[in-house]
C-alpha positions in Angstrom: 0.0 0.0 0.0 1.4 3.4 -1.0 0.8 6.4 1.2 -1.2 8.3 -1.4 -3.2 5.6 -3.2 -4.9 2.4 -2.0 -5.6 -0.4 -4.4 -7.6 -3.4 -3.2 -5.3 -6.1 -4.7 -6.5 -8.8 -2.2 -10.1 -8.2 -3.2 -9.3 -8.5 -6.9 -7.6 -11.8 -6.2 -10.6 -12.8 -4.1 -12.9 -12.0 -7.1 -10.7 -14.3 -9.2 -11.0 -17.0 -6.7 -14.7 -16.7 -6.5 -15.0 -16.9 -10.3 -12.7 -19.9 -10.4 -14.8 -21.6 -7.7 -18.0 -20.9 -9.5 -16.6 -22.4 -12.7 -15.5 -25.5 -10.9 -18.8 -25.8 -9.2 -20.8 -25.4 -12.5 -18.6 -28.0 -14.2 -19.1 -30.4 -11.3 -22.9 -29.9 -11.3 -23.5 -30.0 -15.0 -20.7 -32.4 -16.1 -23.1 -35.1 -17.3 -20.8 -37.0 -19.7 -17.9 -37.3 -17.3 -16.8 -40.5 -15.8 -16.8 -41.2 -12.0 -13.1 -40.5 -11.5 -13.4 -37.1 -13.1 -16.5 -36.3 -11.0 -14.6 -37.3 -7.8 -11.7 -35.1 -8.7 -14.1 -32.2 -9.5 -15.9 -32.8 -6.2 -12.6 -32.5 -4.3 -11.5 -29.5 -6.3 -14.9 -27.9 -5.6 -14.6 -28.5 -1.8 -11.0 -27.3 -1.7 -11.7 -24.2 -3.7 -14.8 -23.3 -1.6 -12.7 -23.7 1.5 -9.7 -21.7 0.2 -12.0 -18.9 -1.0 -13.7 -18.6 2.3 -10.3 -18.5 4.1 -9.1 -15.8 1.7 -12.0 -13.8 3.1 -9.8 -13.1 6.1 -7.5 -11.1 3.8 -10.6 -9.2 2.6 -11.4 -8.3 6.2 -7.8 -7.3 6.9 -7.8 -5.2 3.7 -11.0 -3.5 4.9 -9.3 -2.6 8.2 -6.3 -1.2 6.3 -8.6 0.8 4.1 -10.4 2.3 7.1 -7.1 3.1 8.7 -5.8 4.7 5.5 -9.0 6.8 5.2 -8.6 8.0 8.8 -5.0 9.0 8.0 -6.2 10.9 4.9 -8.8 12.8 6.8 -6.3 13.7 9.5 -3.8 14.9 6.9 -6.5 17.2 5.5 -7.4 18.4 9.0 -3.8 19.2 9.8 -3.3 21.0 6.4 -0.7 18.7 5.0 -2.7 18.1 1.8 -4.9 20.4 -0.2 -8.6 20.0 -0.6 -8.3 19.1 -4.3 -5.7 16.4 -3.6 -8.0 15.1 -0.8 -11.0 14.9 -3.1 -8.9 12.9 -5.7 -7.6 10.5 -3.0 -11.1 10.3 -1.4 -12.5 9.2 -4.8 -9.9 6.5 -4.9 -10.7 5.3 -1.4 -14.4 5.3 -2.3 -13.7 3.0 -5.3 -11.6 0.7 -3.0 -14.5 0.6 -0.5 -16.9 -0.4 -3.2 -14.7 -3.2 -4.5 -13.9 -4.5 -1.0 -17.4 -4.4 0.3 -18.8 -6.0 -2.9 -16.2 -8.8 -2.5 -17.2 -9.3 1.2 -20.9 -9.5 0.2 -20.1 -12.1 -2.5 -18.1 -14.0 0.1 -21.1 -14.0 2.4 -23.3 -15.3 -0.4 -20.8 -18.1 -1.0 -20.8 -18.9 2.8 -24.6 -19.1 2.7 -24.3 -21.4 -0.3 -21.9 -23.7 1.6 -24.1 -23.8 4.6 -27.3 -24.5 2.7 -25.6 -27.2 0.5 -23.4 -28.8 3.2 -24.3 -32.3 2.2 -23.2 -31.7 -1.4 -19.9 -30.1 -0.4 -18.0 -33.2 0.9 -14.5 -34.4 0.4 
């Protein structure tokens, strides 16, 4: 994290993990012509990717904490007069984008957690 800009890299990686997990899950559910060995491997890959994506959510929470801390520092820099109002507005816009990305990632993660809880008998290793 640079002092002037905040980029939610961990949330972007999390979105990629969610997309990968969704693809594996769809292939597992609708892979009708596959043999039993392939379906077993897809079942294990599905369970492992669901688990890994949910664990990656911890990084999303840490990133949200860092984002809130960075936003607080930015406001104190404005209050102390170390940055101009124009620069503050530009950086605040960047922080707002980062908040939207991070919060949308965490919402998608909660939806995935609800899916895992509702389909617990299907997600077995």
